[in-house]
FILOMAR-805225 format. One record per residue (C-alpha): residue in one letter; x, y negated, z negated; chain; residue number from 0. Coordinates in pm, whole numbers, padded with zeros to 5 digits. Each point is the difference from the previous one (the first is absolute). Layout:
residues N
A, X, Y, Z, A, NUM $
...
END
This chain:
residues 448
M, 00218, 00619, -01219, A, 0 $
S, -00263, -00189, -00217, A, 1 $
K, -00294, 00148, -00195, A, 2 $
T, 00159, 00366, 00018, A, 3 $
Q, -00144, 00257, -00253, A, 4 $
Q, 00181, 00188, -00256, A, 5 $
P, -00084, 00369, 00024, A, 6 $
T, -00005, 00262, -00264, A, 7 $
P, 00314, 00224, 00033, A, 8 $
A, -00041, 00313, 00202, A, 9 $
G, 00131, 00333, 00000, A, 10 $
N, 00283, 00137, -00198, A, 11 $
E, 00226, -00264, -00121, A, 12 $
P, 00358, -00036, 00126, A, 13 $
A, 00299, -00059, -00179, A, 14 $
P, 00023, -00369, -00140, A, 15 $
H, 00341, -00075, 00228, A, 16 $
E, -00244, 00088, 00318, A, 17 $
L, -00185, -00303, -00028, A, 18 $
D, 00276, -00213, -00064, A, 19 $
P, -00023, -00286, 00240, A, 20 $
E, 00367, -00094, 00043, A, 21 $
R, 00088, 00371, 00045, A, 22 $
I, -00273, 00028, 00265, A, 23 $
I, 00142, -00272, 00210, A, 24 $
D, 00360, 00093, -00051, A, 25 $
V, -00081, 00380, 00127, A, 26 $
Q, -00224, -00174, 00305, A, 27 $
F, 00301, -00230, 00068, A, 28 $
E, 00276, 00292, -00014, A, 29 $
R, -00222, 00216, 00228, A, 30 $
A, -00004, -00282, 00249, A, 31 $
C, 00389, -00089, -00037, A, 32 $
A, 00066, 00387, 00090, A, 33 $
H, -00105, -00114, 00355, A, 34 $
L, 00190, -00327, 00004, A, 35 $
T, 00358, 00160, 00052, A, 36 $
D, 00126, -00272, 00234, A, 37 $
I, -00052, -00272, -00245, A, 38 $
D, 00241, -00128, -00253, A, 39 $
P, -00106, 00161, -00330, A, 40 $
G, 00092, -00334, -00198, A, 41 $
L, -00240, -00209, 00250, A, 42 $
I, -00264, 00263, -00058, A, 43 $
Q, 00012, -00039, -00409, A, 44 $
V, -00006, -00365, 00024, A, 45 $
L, -00378, 00054, 00125, A, 46 $
R, -00089, 00247, -00298, A, 47 $
R, 00056, -00270, -00280, A, 48 $
P, -00207, -00296, -00065, A, 49 $
R, 00130, -00359, 00057, A, 50 $
R, -00184, -00147, -00308, A, 51 $
T, -00171, 00117, -00299, A, 52 $
L, -00191, -00192, -00242, A, 53 $
T, -00160, 00042, -00359, A, 54 $
V, -00194, -00262, -00148, A, 55 $
N, -00237, -00031, -00291, A, 56 $
V, -00337, -00114, 00019, A, 57 $
P, -00150, -00131, -00322, A, 58 $
I, -00366, -00122, 00018, A, 59 $
E, -00285, -00109, -00265, A, 60 $
R, -00266, 00260, 00011, A, 61 $
D, -00366, -00064, -00007, A, 62 $
D, -00034, 00046, -00396, A, 63 $
G, 00295, -00238, -00058, A, 64 $
S, 00263, 00247, -00051, A, 65 $
L, 00322, 00015, 00192, A, 66 $
A, 00129, 00272, 00226, A, 67 $
N, 00295, 00066, 00200, A, 68 $
F, 00018, 00184, 00299, A, 69 $
V, 00325, 00111, 00232, A, 70 $
G, -00015, -00061, 00363, A, 71 $
Y, 00256, 00079, 00277, A, 72 $
R, 00091, -00110, 00368, A, 73 $
V, 00259, 00192, 00190, A, 74 $
L, 00116, -00132, 00330, A, 75 $
H, 00154, 00303, 00169, A, 76 $
N, 00115, -00148, 00361, A, 77 $
R, -00022, -00288, 00203, A, 78 $
L, 00199, 00086, 00302, A, 79 $
L, -00311, -00039, 00220, A, 80 $
G, -00160, -00295, -00189, A, 81 $
P, -00156, -00067, -00306, A, 82 $
G, -00115, 00228, -00292, A, 83 $
K, -00323, 00120, 00060, A, 84 $
G, -00196, 00226, -00267, A, 85 $
G, -00296, 00016, -00215, A, 86 $
I, -00035, -00073, -00352, A, 87 $
R, -00185, 00287, -00194, A, 88 $
Y, -00161, -00027, -00358, A, 89 $
H, -00021, 00336, -00188, A, 90 $
P, 00115, 00156, -00334, A, 91 $
R, 00294, 00192, 00147, A, 92 $
V, 00155, -00251, 00239, A, 93 $
S, 00373, 00052, -00100, A, 94 $
L, 00330, -00155, 00166, A, 95 $
P, 00073, 00347, 00134, A, 96 $
E, -00324, 00021, 00187, A, 97 $
V, 00015, -00339, 00147, A, 98 $
G, 00349, 00037, 00111, A, 99 $
A, -00097, 00331, 00181, A, 100 $
L, -00310, -00197, 00164, A, 101 $
A, 00217, -00271, 00096, A, 102 $
A, 00227, 00222, 00192, A, 103 $
L, -00304, 00151, 00183, A, 104 $
M, -00104, -00321, 00075, A, 105 $
T, 00345, -00075, 00177, A, 106 $
W, -00040, 00338, 00218, A, 107 $
K, -00355, -00103, 00083, A, 108 $
C, 00066, -00344, 00139, A, 109 $
A, 00282, 00108, 00189, A, 110 $
L, -00220, 00307, 00139, A, 111 $
V, -00278, -00203, 00115, A, 112 $
R, 00244, -00274, 00119, A, 113 $
V, -00131, -00314, -00207, A, 114 $
P, 00271, -00234, -00102, A, 115 $
F, -00025, 00066, -00356, A, 116 $
G, 00221, 00161, -00272, A, 117 $
G, -00133, 00214, -00279, A, 118 $
A, -00107, -00147, -00340, A, 119 $
K, -00249, 00106, -00291, A, 120 $
G, -00115, -00097, -00300, A, 121 $
G, -00228, 00062, -00295, A, 122 $
V, -00103, -00065, -00354, A, 123 $
T, -00031, 00245, -00292, A, 124 $
C, -00376, -00061, -00092, A, 125 $
D, -00324, 00192, 00004, A, 126 $
P, -00250, -00228, 00202, A, 127 $
K, -00290, 00231, -00111, A, 128 $
H, 00023, -00145, -00356, A, 129 $
L, 00092, -00357, 00118, A, 130 $
S, -00241, -00291, 00080, A, 131 $
E, 00024, -00203, 00307, A, 132 $
R, 00123, -00282, -00201, A, 133 $
E, 00287, 00217, -00140, A, 134 $
L, 00089, 00113, 00360, A, 135 $
R, 00033, -00334, 00092, A, 136 $
H, 00201, -00100, -00244, A, 137 $
I, 00226, 00290, 00056, A, 138 $
T, 00009, -00085, 00341, A, 139 $
R, 00114, -00362, -00018, A, 140 $
R, 00250, 00079, -00266, A, 141 $
F, 00148, 00286, 00204, A, 142 $
I, 00029, -00221, 00299, A, 143 $
S, 00131, -00312, -00206, A, 144 $
E, 00291, 00228, -00141, A, 145 $
L, 00065, 00139, 00341, A, 146 $
G, 00058, -00362, 00100, A, 147 $
D, 00173, -00048, 00331, A, 148 $
N, 00080, 00366, 00044, A, 149 $
I, -00313, 00028, 00202, A, 150 $
G, -00088, -00225, 00305, A, 151 $
P, -00127, -00010, 00333, A, 152 $
Y, 00375, 00092, 00137, A, 153 $
T, 00130, 00152, -00271, A, 154 $
D, -00236, 00271, -00142, A, 155 $
I, -00403, 00012, 00071, A, 156 $
P, -00220, 00209, -00238, A, 157 $
A, -00304, 00178, 00094, A, 158 $
P, -00298, 00183, -00164, A, 159 $
D, 00079, 00337, -00158, A, 160 $
L, -00138, 00249, -00260, A, 161 $
Y, -00257, -00193, -00225, A, 162 $
T, 00069, -00334, 00177, A, 163 $
S, -00213, -00149, 00257, A, 164 $
S, -00052, -00317, 00223, A, 165 $
Q, -00111, -00182, -00313, A, 166 $
T, 00337, 00071, -00166, A, 167 $
M, 00176, -00126, 00319, A, 168 $
A, -00204, -00316, -00030, A, 169 $
W, 00148, -00084, -00347, A, 170 $
I, 00324, 00069, 00119, A, 171 $
L, -00032, -00218, 00306, A, 172 $
D, -00129, -00290, -00260, A, 173 $
T, 00276, 00041, -00245, A, 174 $
F, 00276, 00017, 00275, A, 175 $
D, -00155, -00319, 00152, A, 176 $
A, -00032, -00169, -00338, A, 177 $
M, 00393, 00070, -00022, A, 178 $
H, 00067, -00116, 00341, A, 179 $
P, -00211, -00311, 00089, A, 180 $
G, 00008, -00153, 00370, A, 181 $
K, 00077, 00294, 00169, A, 182 $
N, -00167, 00288, 00223, A, 183 $
N, -00031, 00270, -00260, A, 184 $
L, -00265, 00220, 00157, A, 185 $
P, 00261, 00224, 00116, A, 186 $
V, 00141, 00066, -00364, A, 187 $
V, -00266, 00314, 00001, A, 188 $
T, -00217, 00199, 00195, A, 189 $
G, -00332, 00183, -00043, A, 190 $
K, -00137, -00327, -00137, A, 191 $
P, -00371, -00093, 00032, A, 192 $
L, -00097, -00120, 00363, A, 193 $
E, -00082, -00334, -00128, A, 194 $
L, 00343, -00031, -00125, A, 195 $
G, 00158, 00104, 00302, A, 196 $
G, -00021, 00369, -00004, A, 197 $
S, -00045, 00216, 00302, A, 198 $
E, -00284, 00151, 00151, A, 199 $
G, 00037, 00385, -00021, A, 200 $
R, 00256, 00003, -00269, A, 201 $
D, -00201, 00180, -00258, A, 202 $
E, -00075, 00287, 00233, A, 203 $
A, 00361, 00036, 00174, A, 204 $
T, 00154, 00266, -00208, A, 205 $
G, -00289, 00232, 00043, A, 206 $
R, -00044, -00114, 00366, A, 207 $
G, 00364, 00026, 00066, A, 208 $
C, -00012, 00385, -00147, A, 209 $
V, -00271, 00090, 00239, A, 210 $
Y, 00175, -00153, 00305, A, 211 $
S, 00324, 00174, -00080, A, 212 $
A, -00171, 00361, -00089, A, 213 $
E, -00231, -00067, 00356, A, 214 $
R, 00334, -00060, 00177, A, 215 $
L, 00205, 00305, -00143, A, 216 $
V, -00296, 00214, 00092, A, 217 $
S, -00006, -00108, 00351, A, 218 $
L, 00356, 00062, 00057, A, 219 $
G, -00077, 00387, -00080, A, 220 $
A, 00170, -00003, -00304, A, 221 $
V, -00195, 00157, -00227, A, 222 $
P, -00071, 00377, 00102, A, 223 $
G, -00356, 00077, 00044, A, 224 $
L, -00133, -00371, -00010, A, 225 $
S, -00038, -00184, 00324, A, 226 $
E, -00216, -00278, -00120, A, 227 $
L, -00167, -00164, -00316, A, 228 $
D, -00353, 00062, 00138, A, 229 $
G, -00159, 00258, -00191, A, 230 $
A, 00313, 00049, -00246, A, 231 $
S, -00077, 00069, -00384, A, 232 $
V, 00162, -00248, -00215, A, 233 $
V, 00070, -00008, -00387, A, 234 $
I, 00094, -00341, -00147, A, 235 $
Q, 00173, 00008, -00359, A, 236 $
G, -00058, -00375, -00138, A, 237 $
Y, -00308, -00175, 00101, A, 238 $
G, 00075, -00348, -00054, A, 239 $
E, 00061, -00260, 00286, A, 240 $
V, 00268, 00209, 00205, A, 241 $
G, -00194, 00313, -00042, A, 242 $
R, -00344, -00157, 00047, A, 243 $
V, 00118, -00188, 00330, A, 244 $
A, 00174, 00339, 00167, A, 245 $
A, -00294, 00196, -00074, A, 246 $
Q, -00253, -00256, 00194, A, 247 $
L, 00245, -00033, 00277, A, 248 $
L, 00030, 00371, 00021, A, 249 $
H, -00379, 00046, -00009, A, 250 $
E, -00020, -00235, 00298, A, 251 $
L, 00236, 00229, 00177, A, 252 $
G, -00228, 00286, -00019, A, 253 $
A, 00183, 00165, -00326, A, 254 $
R, -00189, 00172, -00274, A, 255 $
I, 00125, -00150, -00356, A, 256 $
I, -00086, 00305, -00209, A, 257 $
A, 00142, -00096, -00318, A, 258 $
V, 00128, -00310, -00202, A, 259 $
S, 00104, -00074, -00339, A, 260 $
D, 00079, -00282, -00241, A, 261 $
S, 00145, -00036, -00350, A, 262 $
R, -00348, 00165, -00151, A, 263 $
G, -00039, 00267, 00232, A, 264 $
A, -00058, 00160, 00345, A, 265 $
V, -00282, 00129, 00230, A, 266 $
L, -00019, 00221, 00290, A, 267 $
D, -00238, 00058, 00236, A, 268 $
P, 00119, 00220, 00294, A, 269 $
E, -00241, -00143, 00251, A, 270 $
G, 00148, -00359, -00048, A, 271 $
L, -00086, -00245, -00283, A, 272 $
D, -00249, -00286, 00103, A, 273 $
L, 00218, -00278, -00056, A, 274 $
S, -00252, -00267, -00020, A, 275 $
A, -00174, 00179, -00255, A, 276 $
L, 00325, 00068, -00183, A, 277 $
A, 00065, -00371, 00011, A, 278 $
R, -00311, -00079, -00159, A, 279 $
H, 00028, 00248, -00277, A, 280 $
K, 00377, -00125, -00089, A, 281 $
A, -00098, -00333, 00002, A, 282 $
A, -00279, 00095, -00228, A, 283 $
T, 00201, 00210, -00228, A, 284 $
G, 00358, -00090, 00015, A, 285 $
S, 00090, 00354, 00142, A, 286 $
V, -00071, 00241, 00272, A, 287 $
L, -00068, 00255, -00263, A, 288 $
G, -00346, 00112, -00055, A, 289 $
F, -00082, -00093, 00339, A, 290 $
D, -00344, 00181, 00085, A, 291 $
E, 00084, 00138, 00353, A, 292 $
S, 00295, 00199, -00099, A, 293 $
R, 00145, 00215, -00278, A, 294 $
S, 00285, -00081, -00217, A, 295 $
I, 00335, 00168, 00011, A, 296 $
T, 00321, -00058, -00192, A, 297 $
A, 00300, -00198, 00114, A, 298 $
A, 00174, 00322, 00045, A, 299 $
E, -00272, 00147, 00207, A, 300 $
L, 00005, -00290, 00239, A, 301 $
L, 00382, 00015, 00095, A, 302 $
A, -00068, 00382, 00064, A, 303 $
L, -00275, -00053, 00240, A, 304 $
E, 00054, 00109, 00348, A, 305 $
C, -00031, -00261, 00210, A, 306 $
D, 00159, -00160, 00319, A, 307 $
L, 00130, -00333, -00151, A, 308 $
L, 00097, -00057, -00368, A, 309 $
I, 00038, -00378, -00103, A, 310 $
P, 00178, -00036, -00346, A, 311 $
A, -00109, -00373, -00054, A, 312 $
A, 00042, -00033, -00382, A, 313 $
L, 00333, 00005, -00200, A, 314 $
G, 00316, 00171, 00066, A, 315 $
G, 00096, 00347, -00111, A, 316 $
Q, -00330, 00146, 00060, A, 317 $
I, 00149, 00312, 00221, A, 318 $
H, 00247, 00140, -00173, A, 319 $
S, 00188, 00370, -00024, A, 320 $
G, -00302, 00071, -00227, A, 321 $
N, -00274, -00012, 00243, A, 322 $
A, 00173, -00038, 00344, A, 323 $
G, -00052, 00386, 00065, A, 324 $
Q, -00396, -00064, -00023, A, 325 $
V, -00018, -00269, 00261, A, 326 $
K, -00172, 00133, 00314, A, 327 $
A, -00004, -00325, 00231, A, 328 $
R, 00120, -00011, 00343, A, 329 $
L, 00134, -00356, -00041, A, 330 $
I, 00068, -00228, -00314, A, 331 $
V, -00022, -00344, 00063, A, 332 $
E, 00169, -00208, -00305, A, 333 $
G, -00229, -00311, -00062, A, 334 $
A, 00184, -00044, -00335, A, 335 $
N, 00365, -00040, -00068, A, 336 $
R, 00184, 00314, -00086, A, 337 $
P, -00315, 00240, -00049, A, 338 $
I, 00232, 00293, 00056, A, 339 $
T, 00325, 00101, -00151, A, 340 $
P, 00309, 00148, 00168, A, 341 $
E, -00048, 00337, -00131, A, 342 $
A, -00399, -00006, 00125, A, 343 $
D, 00171, -00130, 00343, A, 344 $
D, 00184, 00345, 00014, A, 345 $
I, -00299, 00217, -00063, A, 346 $
L, -00221, -00197, 00242, A, 347 $
T, 00268, 00034, 00268, A, 348 $
D, 00020, 00369, -00056, A, 349 $
K, -00375, 00027, 00006, A, 350 $
G, -00008, -00191, 00346, A, 351 $
I, -00152, -00311, -00125, A, 352 $
L, 00088, -00346, 00153, A, 353 $
V, 00030, -00284, -00227, A, 354 $
L, -00049, -00335, 00170, A, 355 $
P, 00204, -00193, -00275, A, 356 $
D, -00083, -00299, -00173, A, 357 $
I, 00256, -00254, 00146, A, 358 $
L, -00159, 00064, 00330, A, 359 $
A, -00369, 00091, -00105, A, 360 $
N, -00068, -00272, -00224, A, 361 $
A, 00201, -00274, 00185, A, 362 $
G, -00337, -00189, 00118, A, 363 $
G, 00003, -00198, -00298, A, 364 $
V, 00330, -00149, 00016, A, 365 $
T, -00053, -00037, 00377, A, 366 $
V, -00301, -00220, -00037, A, 367 $
S, 00162, -00184, -00290, A, 368 $
Y, 00253, -00083, 00252, A, 369 $
Y, -00291, -00151, 00228, A, 370 $
E, -00129, -00205, -00263, A, 371 $
W, 00361, -00143, -00108, A, 372 $
V, 00048, -00114, 00367, A, 373 $
Q, -00363, -00141, 00019, A, 374 $
N, 00079, -00187, -00317, A, 375 $
I, 00318, -00146, 00136, A, 376 $
E, -00151, -00078, 00324, A, 377 $
H, -00330, -00171, -00162, A, 378 $
H, -00198, 00230, 00228, A, 379 $
T, -00241, 00294, -00037, A, 380 $
W, -00043, 00302, 00222, A, 381 $
P, -00338, 00174, 00073, A, 382 $
L, -00044, 00357, -00174, A, 383 $
E, -00008, 00152, 00351, A, 384 $
E, 00331, -00114, 00086, A, 385 $
I, 00156, 00091, -00349, A, 386 $
N, -00118, 00363, 00041, A, 387 $
S, 00119, 00023, 00352, A, 388 $
K, 00327, -00136, -00115, A, 389 $
L, -00006, 00282, -00305, A, 390 $
R, -00109, 00276, 00230, A, 391 $
V, 00296, -00064, 00230, A, 392 $
R, 00274, -00041, -00260, A, 393 $
M, -00116, 00304, -00175, A, 394 $
N, -00027, 00210, 00336, A, 395 $
D, 00362, -00115, 00075, A, 396 $
A, 00153, 00106, -00335, A, 397 $
T, -00189, 00319, 00007, A, 398 $
D, 00126, 00081, 00357, A, 399 $
R, 00383, -00060, -00135, A, 400 $
V, -00038, 00203, -00290, A, 401 $
A, -00158, 00287, 00191, A, 402 $
A, 00281, -00020, 00268, A, 403 $
R, 00288, -00011, -00277, A, 404 $
W, -00172, 00299, -00160, A, 405 $
R, -00014, 00213, 00317, A, 406 $
Q, 00375, -00119, 00073, A, 407 $
F, 00102, 00191, -00318, A, 408 $
T, 00142, 00348, 00083, A, 409 $
P, 00000, 00319, -00190, A, 410 $
P, 00343, 00137, -00109, A, 411 $
A, 00134, 00252, 00251, A, 412 $
D, -00033, 00312, -00255, A, 413 $
E, -00343, -00011, -00149, A, 414 $
T, 00109, 00214, -00274, A, 415 $
A, 00288, -00245, -00113, A, 416 $
P, -00092, -00230, -00295, A, 417 $
D, -00070, -00357, 00117, A, 418 $
S, -00004, -00317, -00190, A, 419 $
Q, -00156, -00216, 00277, A, 420 $
R, -00369, -00077, -00051, A, 421 $
R, -00195, -00030, 00339, A, 422 $
D, -00346, -00102, -00108, A, 423 $
L, -00177, -00354, 00072, A, 424 $
R, 00105, -00180, -00304, A, 425 $
T, 00350, 00080, 00057, A, 426 $
A, -00052, -00109, 00378, A, 427 $
A, -00133, -00336, -00124, A, 428 $
L, 00278, -00066, -00235, A, 429 $
V, 00250, 00046, 00257, A, 430 $
E, -00168, -00219, 00240, A, 431 $
S, -00011, -00267, -00279, A, 432 $
L, 00346, 00017, -00136, A, 433 $
E, 00165, 00035, 00348, A, 434 $
R, -00167, -00324, 00083, A, 435 $
L, 00135, -00150, -00341, A, 436 $
A, 00324, 00114, 00036, A, 437 $
H, 00031, -00143, 00356, A, 438 $
V, -00127, -00324, -00117, A, 439 $
L, 00255, -00016, -00290, A, 440 $
K, 00282, 00090, 00188, A, 441 $
Q, -00103, -00301, 00242, A, 442 $
R, -00026, -00275, -00303, A, 443 $
G, 00285, 00143, -00184, A, 444 $
I, 00067, 00001, -00365, A, 445 $
W, 00016, -00368, -00126, A, 446 $
P, 00274, -00186, -00093, A, 447 $
END
């Protein structure tokens, strides 16, 4: 996801290990594997470990003439279904464990929505807020040159993510094209500017996919007390590109966006925020904070608001054991990656709150990235209406399969007996993904 916002930590802080990205992925993976008893355990474990992990130094000359070295990572988790696919993020907290965890999520996400990609992820540990555009361009070009042939149109395809953009992707394309002259290099990266082969609808795809998936789940009668999104109350944490697009589309469906937040604060209007006026205020001030037609609330208060839909669209680990008990939403739609810890999942499940998991809810981005890749290969473009129609069909299909799998989960014969098998939508989505990947791996076999 590009241009997402970093929220202020909310509620009581969890134990540090609870937010460990590798631990979170391991717990989610193990919960899904508990349902895959008919598959060879060794084959399942092949799906957990990354295929390739790269760490590179990224030295640049800064604007003042001094030298600075940054560290970059690229993890290719899996290529069973096709080339690796995953964003590149620039953030001070980028680390190899985080990048590895996100690469695994991408593998499962691609398998779930049935696009022919494997999972990958990358990033550079830096603070874009304290770097000029020239310095960011130098970081990007040096990072891509260090990755060399480890990325490519049929090998590993980057995309925008946290604090990277279509401009970053343009620099990547130009750098890779200079290194590989005479070839069609447009498909090496997605999320590009339209003039350089980008796709209509790519910028809005993640937020749009969130809305399509939520709308479909509600229409299936899966959310108690919620039969449609018209009139639904919505709270959005992280009013960047994903949150903003989701808010607008939900508003068009008749929902009331009652509260939103960004990195500087949160605002509330129980009657529904005026999104047009809010957009003008944010463009003028750089934040939603101080919007005249609302009152300011804390990040903790935002997550605890009573609402029909809560969309965490910021960073990971925002809903945890310290604040999950205060959440009062009917449905949580994960616009961000890993916004909810396993401990929080358990608390929310016990409260009867459904969570539409990240590997389904925010899969719109990688789906339209796939469409961009196909258009680049074919030297062709599709109109926006066709792209959005294709996206809706694919998101509806994935949501239907996850909901059907979820409903197939049977409770233990003795309701008082301890039960290690989780039966939430996240586990259902992971089971759907891992079962497909295990089947493909068995068909292909282990080389040599």
